[in-house]
C-alpha positions as CSV (number, residue, x, y, z in Angstrom):
1,M,3.5,30.3,-15.7
2,N,7.0,29.1,-15.0
3,S,9.1,28.8,-18.3
4,F,10.2,25.4,-17.3
5,A,6.4,24.1,-16.7
6,S,5.4,21.2,-18.6
7,T,2.6,21.3,-21.1
8,T,1.6,17.7,-20.2
9,D,-1.6,17.6,-18.2
10,M,-2.1,15.2,-15.3
11,T,-3.4,12.2,-17.0
12,F,-5.0,9.2,-15.2
13,P,-1.8,7.2,-15.8
14,L,0.3,10.1,-14.3
15,W,-2.0,10.3,-11.3
16,G,-1.6,6.6,-10.9
17,L,2.1,7.2,-10.9
18,A,1.7,9.9,-8.3
19,I,-0.4,7.5,-6.1
20,F,2.2,4.8,-6.5
21,I,5.0,7.2,-5.5
22,I,3.1,8.6,-2.4
23,W,2.1,5.0,-1.4
24,T,5.8,3.9,-1.6
25,I,6.9,6.8,0.6
26,A,4.1,6.1,3.1
27,V,5.4,2.4,3.4
28,V,8.9,3.6,3.8
29,V,7.8,5.9,6.6
30,L,5.8,3.2,8.3
31,L,8.8,0.8,8.0
32,L,11.1,3.4,9.6
33,A,8.7,3.9,12.5
34,V,8.6,0.2,13.1
35,R,12.4,0.0,12.8
36,I,12.9,2.7,15.3
37,R,10.2,1.2,17.8
38,H,12.1,-2.2,17.3
39,L,15.6,-0.6,18.1
40,S,14.1,1.4,21.0
41,A,12.7,-1.8,22.5
42,G,16.3,-3.4,22.5
43,G,16.0,-5.1,19.2
44,S,18.8,-5.8,17.0
45,P,19.6,-4.3,13.5
46,K,20.4,-7.9,12.4
47,D,16.6,-8.6,12.9
48,F,15.9,-6.4,9.9
49,G,17.2,-9.1,7.4
50,V,15.8,-12.2,9.0
51,P,13.0,-13.7,7.0
52,N,10.0,-14.2,9.3
53,D,6.4,-13.8,7.9
54,E,5.2,-13.4,11.4
55,S,7.2,-10.3,11.9
56,L,5.6,-6.9,10.8
57,L,9.1,-5.7,10.4
58,W,10.0,-8.2,7.9
59,R,6.6,-8.0,6.0
60,L,7.0,-4.1,5.8
61,F,10.6,-4.6,4.4
62,R,9.2,-7.1,1.8
63,V,6.4,-4.7,0.8
64,Q,8.8,-1.8,0.4
65,S,11.1,-3.9,-1.7
66,N,8.2,-5.1,-3.7
67,L,7.1,-1.5,-4.4
68,V,10.6,-0.4,-5.4
69,E,11.0,-3.4,-7.8
70,N,7.6,-2.7,-9.4
71,L,7.7,1.2,-9.6
72,P,10.1,1.2,-12.7
73,L,7.8,-1.2,-14.6
74,Y,4.8,1.1,-14.1
75,L,7.0,4.2,-14.6
76,G,8.0,2.7,-18.0
77,V,4.4,2.0,-19.1
78,V,3.4,5.6,-18.1
79,F,6.3,7.0,-20.1
80,L,5.4,4.9,-23.1
81,L,1.6,5.9,-22.9
82,T,2.5,9.7,-22.3
83,V,5.1,9.9,-25.0
84,R,2.8,8.0,-27.6
85,G,-0.2,10.0,-26.5
86,V,-2.3,6.9,-25.7
87,S,-5.3,7.6,-23.6
88,G,-8.9,6.8,-23.2
89,T,-11.3,4.9,-21.1
90,V,-9.7,1.5,-21.5
91,V,-6.4,3.1,-20.4
92,D,-7.8,4.8,-17.5
93,S,-9.7,1.6,-16.3
94,L,-6.6,-0.5,-16.5
95,V,-4.5,2.0,-14.6
96,G,-7.3,2.2,-11.9
97,V,-7.3,-1.6,-11.7
98,Y,-3.5,-1.7,-11.6
99,I,-3.1,0.9,-8.8
100,G,-6.0,-0.6,-6.9
101,F,-4.6,-4.1,-7.0
102,R,-1.0,-2.7,-6.3
103,L,-2.3,-1.1,-3.1
104,M,-4.4,-4.2,-2.1
105,H,-1.3,-6.3,-2.6
106,S,0.6,-4.2,-0.1
107,V,-2.2,-4.1,2.4
108,I,-2.6,-8.0,2.2
109,H,1.2,-8.4,2.7
110,I,1.3,-6.0,5.6
111,A,-1.7,-7.6,7.3
112,G,0.0,-11.1,6.9
113,L,-3.1,-12.4,5.1
114,N,-3.2,-15.6,2.9
115,P,-0.4,-15.3,0.3
116,M,-2.8,-16.6,-2.4
117,F,-4.6,-13.2,-2.1
118,R,-1.2,-11.6,-3.1
119,L,-0.7,-13.9,-6.0
120,I,-4.1,-13.0,-7.3
121,C,-3.4,-9.2,-7.0
122,L,0.1,-9.8,-8.7
123,V,-1.5,-11.7,-11.7
124,I,-4.1,-9.0,-12.1
125,Q,-1.4,-6.2,-12.0
126,L,0.8,-8.1,-14.4
127,T,-2.1,-8.6,-16.8
128,C,-2.8,-4.8,-16.6
129,L,0.9,-3.9,-17.3
130,V,1.0,-6.2,-20.3
131,V,-2.2,-4.8,-21.8
132,L,-1.1,-1.3,-21.2
133,T,2.2,-1.9,-22.7
134,A,0.6,-3.5,-25.8
135,L,-1.8,-0.4,-26.1
136,A,1.2,2.0,-25.9
137,I,3.2,0.1,-28.4
138,F,0.7,-0.9,-31.1
């Protein structure tokens, strides 16, 4: 065993963090592929910042931004849970729901589906984060 190895096992919240990070990287790779295709077809780099919900490029940019905005919140909750040693079925279930709805939020946005579905996903995610934070603190 490496002397720098951590003694912390991969808990459900940590697995959730790993999934969140991998998903964020996958979206960035997809965004890069769409940007490269856009530029190769003669598109302008100026198009990257033009709000247009009909554009896959714009939707992927928003999804990537949203993931990057939300990752620190989840990371903070995982940190609190891990440092405080809070675990159990309730924590694992909330993490599963949070990650599931985080992924669903992205897919709904990428697909350009009804924004109300994204809002529902966001409310569920926020509720999970608030409850997980409370469990970690109290």
